[in-house]
N, C-alpha and C positions, 0 to 999 in steps of 0.2 A: 700598548703592549707592555711597557714597563710597569704600569699600574696593575695590569692583569697578572704579571709575573709575581709581584709582591703579594697579591692576594692568594695566588696558588701556593706560594712558598709558606705563607702563614697557615693556610689550611693544612698543608702537608705536615708542618711542624706540630700542629694540634693533633693531627691523626697519629703521628709517630709517638707522641707522649701520652696519648689516651689509652686506657685499658678497658677491655670489654669484660664486664662482670654481670652475670645474670641478665644479659641482654641489654644492659645499660652501660654507657660510656662514662668513665671518670678520668680526670686528669691528674690524679695523685696515686701514688703507689706506696703503701705501707708494708714493710717487711718486718717480721718478728722472728727472733731466734729462740728456739726451744733447746735448752741444754738438759740432758738427762745423764747425770753422773752417779755412779754407784758401784756395787760389787756384783760380779756375775754369780749366778746360782750354780753354774756348771762346774764340775771338778777340773775340766781342762778347757783351754781356749778352743780347741777343735770341736768339742762338744757344744760349746757356746755358739760357735759359728753355725753349726747345724741347726740349733734351735732358733737362732736369729733368722736364718734364711727360710725356715719353715713358718715363722710367725710374721715378724715385721717385713720380711722379704718375700712372702707369698704374693704371687702376681695379683690376686684379688685384693689383698690388703694394700699393696702398692697403688693399684688403680683407685681404690677408695680414698686413700690419703691424698693422692694427687688431684682427684676431682674436687676435694675440699680445700685445696690451696697449699699442699705440701710441695714446695719447689725443690727441696734438696734434703737428702738423708745421708749422713756420713758417720762412720764409726771409727773409734780410736781406742788404743790401749796406751798405758804409760810407756814412755821411752825407757830403754834399758837403764837400770840404776835408779829410776824414780819410783818404782813400785815398792810398797811397804813389805818388809821381810816377814812381818807378822801375819800377813794375809794368807788365808787358806784358799784352796781351789784355784780358779782361773784368774782371780784378782779383779782389779778395777777396770771399769769400762765407761766410755763416754760416747753419747750420741749427740750430734749437732744437726738439728733440722731447721730449715728456713721456710716460714709460712708467709703467705700474703693475705691471710684471712684469719682473724681471731675467732670469728664465728665458726669457721670451718675447723680450726684447731680444737676448739671446745667441743664441737659436735663429735669429732673423731674420737677424742679421748674420753668422752662420756659413755662410749660404747663399752659395756661390761666385758665383751669378748676381747677388746683391745687391752683393757686393764689386766685381764687374765693372762694374755700373752706377754705383756710387759713383766708380769710376775714370774713367768717362765724364764725370761732372760735374766732379770735382776733378782738377787736376794734382798738387796736394799737399794733404794734409788732416791734421788733428789731432783725432781723435774722443776725447772724454773723457766719462765717466759721473759724474754728481754726485748726491749725496743731500742733502736738506734738512739744514742745520746745526742740530742739536738744541740748543735753548736760546738760539739767536740770534734776535733780534727780526726780524719781517717784517710786512708789511702789504699789503693790497689795498684801494684806495679807489675810490669811484664816479667815473666820468668825466662831466663836465658834458655835457649834451645838445649835439650838433652839433660837438663837438671830437673829430675822428676821426683825427688824426695820432697815431702811436705811434713814439716815438724810444726805442730800447733802448740803455741804457748798461751796459757790463760792466767790472768792476774785478776783476782776478785777481792773486793773489800768495800768498806763503807767510807764515803766522802764526808768531810766536815760540813760542806754546803755545796750546792750545785754551782754557784757563781765562782767560789774559790776553787773548786775542783776543776771547773772548765778552764779557768785561767792557768792553773798549774799544769794541767794535762796538756793544753795546747802549747805552752812554752816548752815542755819536755819533748813533744812530738816535733815541733819546728826546729828545736836545737839539735835533735839526735837523729833526724831522718836520714841524713847522709851516712852517719856511722852505722845505722841500722841496715841501710841498703848494702853497704860494703860488707856487712855481716850476713848477707843473704836474705834479709827480710823483704818479703814481697807484698805484705798486706798488714794493715793495722785497722781494727774496727773497735769502736767504743760503744758500750751499751749501758743502759740503766734498767734495773729490774722493773718490770711492768707493775705499776701500782693500781689497785682496784679503784673504780670510780669513787669520787668524793672522799678519798683517803689522803693522808699526808704525802707529800712528794717523796718519791723513791730516792734513796741516797746510796743504795747498793749498786756498785759499779763493776763492770766487767770489761777488760781489754783482751782482745784476741789478736795475736800476731801469727803469721805463717812464715817460717824460715825454710830455706833449702838445704842448709848445712848445720848439723848439730854442734860441731866444734866451734864454728864461728858464732853461732847463737850463744853458746855458753860464754865465750869471751865478751860478747856485747853486754850480756846481763851482769857479768862480773865487774864491769866498769864502775869504780867507786863513785864517780860523778853521777852516773845514771842511777845507781842505787840510792844515793842521797836525795836526788830529785824525786825518785819514786816514793821514798819514805815520807816526803812532804805532802804527797797527794792524798794519803789516807789518814783517817782518824785513828786507826790501829793497824798493826801489821797485817798486810793482805795475805791471801792464800794463793800461791802460784803452783802451776803444774805444767808438765810438758808431755805431749801426746804424739803418737805416730799411728799410721794405719796398720792394723794387725795383718799377720801373714794369712794367706789363703784367700779364697774367693768369697767375699762378703757382698750381699746384695746392697747396692747403693744407687742413688740417682741424683 
């Protein structure tokens, strides 16, 4: 009986970790982050919301994207005080999509109709695909009940090298996770820009954190010790930005 229990337990474990794809089981799961950051083409955010929901949010388009591996689609605008005063129209806009298939992602965005619709949303845009940074620490922590704000911070820059970047990054995360949590941080994810096959290793790095409280987040990033450690991570000054969900009913999944 004990031997049989162990065998069933192992079989269940394999079944729980396996994923069905095109009728075949695989025991690995690769997730890719697509960031599309740019400037909205609409004169107002409400007009942009309407266009987004009629294009990216159209039920047929949502079903097509999901069938090809799009697991999540979220939209953001700069937090108050972070938007450039020189911008005209509705301003900056960020889309974060998580895909489990690069083939599906490429197939979806190769569609001319999808590209046309993206042009209706954005006046200018910078789409980048990222892969989780192997060996770089990350975490996801529970959010206390009733705290529903989600403030997304992005820090993007070039590492001096992967080994050095990994060592510095992991030291920062391990040293500051307690302070980050007390400052309402619930998630930290590290990514590297996906490099084409047979090309040099990608050194462009992206860190995304999710906070629950904007004021506490600001205090955490203003910490001189944290800023000094962050400066050692990058070969040049990184680009940072802070984002929140826009008002109104935007189609997400």
